[in-house]
C-alpha positions in Angstrom: 145.8 -5.7 105.8 148.6 -8.1 104.7 147.5 -11.7 105.1 144.4 -10.7 107.1 140.8 -11.1 106.2 138.2 -8.4 107.0 134.7 -9.8 107.7 131.6 -7.7 107.8 128.8 -9.0 110.0 125.2 -8.3 109.0 123.1 -8.6 112.2 119.8 -8.7 110.2 120.8 -11.8 108.2 123.5 -13.3 110.5 125.8 -13.5 107.5 129.5 -12.7 107.5 131.0 -11.4 104.3 134.8 -11.5 103.6 136.3 -8.4 102.1 139.7 -8.9 100.4 142.6 -10.6 102.2 144.6 -13.7 101.5 143.2 -17.2 101.4 144.4 -19.6 103.9 143.3 -22.1 106.6 141.4 -21.6 109.8 142.5 -24.2 112.4 139.4 -23.4 114.5 136.9 -24.1 111.7 134.7 -27.2 111.5 135.9 -29.1 108.4 134.0 -31.6 106.3 137.0 -33.9 105.9 138.3 -34.1 109.5 136.9 -36.7 112.0 136.0 -36.0 115.6 135.7 -32.3 115.5 132.1 -32.2 116.7 132.8 -34.8 119.3 135.5 -32.6 120.7 133.2 -29.6 121.4 132.0 -29.1 124.9 128.5 -30.6 125.4 125.7 -28.6 127.0 124.0 -31.0 129.4 120.6 -29.4 129.5 119.7 -27.6 126.3 116.9 -25.1 126.4 114.4 -24.1 123.6 116.3 -20.9 122.7 119.7 -22.5 122.1 121.0 -22.2 118.6 122.2 -24.9 116.2 123.7 -24.6 112.7 121.8 -26.2 109.8 122.3 -26.4 106.1 119.0 -25.3 104.5 118.1 -28.0 101.9 115.6 -25.6 100.3 118.3 -22.9 99.7 121.2 -24.9 98.2 122.4 -26.0 101.6 123.3 -22.5 102.7 124.3 -22.5 106.4 121.6 -21.0 108.7 120.8 -21.0 112.4 117.8 -22.5 114.0 116.5 -22.8 117.6 115.9 -26.1 119.2 112.2 -25.2 119.6 111.9 -24.5 115.8 113.5 -27.9 115.1 111.1 -29.7 117.5 108.2 -27.9 115.9 109.3 -28.9 112.4 109.6 -32.5 113.5 106.2 -32.4 115.1 107.4 -34.2 118.2 104.2 -33.2 119.9 102.4 -35.5 117.5 104.8 -38.3 118.4 103.4 -38.3 121.9 99.8 -38.7 120.6 98.4 -42.2 121.0 95.1 -44.1 120.3 94.0 -47.3 121.9 91.0 -49.2 120.5 89.0 -51.7 122.5 86.3 -54.1 121.4 83.5 -55.4 123.7 81.5 -58.3 122.4 77.8 -58.5 123.5 77.9 -55.3 125.6 75.4 -55.1 128.6 74.1 -52.2 130.6 76.5 -53.0 133.5 79.9 -53.7 131.9 82.9 -52.5 133.7 86.2 -53.2 132.0 89.5 -51.8 133.1 91.3 -51.5 129.8 94.5 -49.5 130.0 97.2 -47.9 132.1 100.2 -45.8 131.1 103.5 -45.4 132.9 103.4 -41.6 132.4 100.8 -38.9 133.0 98.5 -38.6 130.0 95.9 -36.1 128.8 92.7 -37.4 127.2 92.0 -35.8 123.9 88.8 -37.6 122.6 86.7 -40.7 123.2 85.2 -42.3 120.0 82.7 -45.1 120.0 80.8 -47.3 117.5 78.3 -50.2 117.6 77.2 -52.7 115.0 73.5 -52.1 115.8 71.6 -50.2 118.5 73.2 -48.0 121.1 75.4 -48.4 124.2 75.7 -45.6 126.8 79.2 -45.4 128.3 81.7 -43.3 130.1 85.4 -43.7 130.9 86.5 -43.9 134.5 89.9 -43.1 136.0 90.9 -45.5 138.8 93.9 -46.0 141.0 93.5 -49.8 140.8 91.7 -51.9 138.1 89.0 -53.1 140.5 88.6 -49.9 142.5 86.1 -47.1 142.1 87.1 -44.0 140.3 86.3 -40.7 138.7 84.3 -40.3 135.6 86.3 -38.5 132.8 83.6 -37.4 130.3 81.4 -34.4 131.2 78.4 -36.5 130.1 78.0 -40.1 129.0 78.6 -41.0 125.4 75.9 -42.9 123.4 77.7 -45.1 120.9 75.8 -46.0 117.8 76.3 -47.3 114.2 77.3 -43.9 112.9 79.8 -43.4 115.6 79.8 -40.8 118.4 82.7 -38.9 119.9 83.3 -36.5 122.7 86.3 -34.3 123.7 84.5 -32.6 126.6 86.0 -33.8 129.8 85.4 -33.1 133.5 88.7 -34.9 134.2 91.1 -35.1 131.2 94.4 -35.5 133.2 95.2 -39.1 134.1 98.0 -39.8 136.5 100.8 -42.2 135.7 99.9 -45.9 136.4 96.2 -45.0 137.0 93.7 -47.2 135.1 91.0 -46.3 132.6 87.9 -48.4 132.6 85.0 -48.5 130.1 81.8 -48.4 132.1 78.4 -49.0 130.4 75.1 -47.9 131.8 72.5 -48.6 129.1 72.0 -50.7 126.0 69.2 -50.5 123.3 68.3 -52.7 120.3 70.7 -55.6 121.2 74.2 -54.5 119.9 76.6 -57.3 119.6 79.8 -55.2 119.1 81.1 -52.1 120.8 84.3 -50.4 119.8 85.8 -47.6 121.9 88.8 -45.6 120.8 90.7 -43.5 123.5 92.8 -40.7 121.9 95.3 -39.2 124.3 98.7 -37.4 124.6 101.5 -38.6 126.8 102.5 -35.5 128.8 106.0 -34.1 128.4 
């Protein structure tokens, strides 16, 4: 074993343990004091969720460990990074308002519609349209009755909105003279 190093691999922990041998240098190792070593490694053009990367575990004295791309994405909560909320305000709502309010460049999935009034109630639905002035498809299973306490629904007959389609707030009834209506549209940009 002159000059060599015997390493034992534990498949359960992924650790390699050196047994005896001489100390020396490894020209194939990644070093902390040499520039450009990572840049020289062949790039994988289309990583997949099961691909492995090396990390230093900050909760375990920076011991090197492996992680999958999907575990990293989960830890970073990138799903939450695709969540959005748009809030709209209508002054002096009527029983026949029809306001195209938003369009996204990517497909989206509606998560929840929330609504509030300053007084009284406003009955509304959200409609998906190809053009702002066209007719469309109602998204909520049943109309939402906004009031002072706030009402919300996440029950949709159509929650998938195509890229560049419009969403419109359509009112159908008003009671007790509300002067303000707020509508929040919670959605996720599809991956």
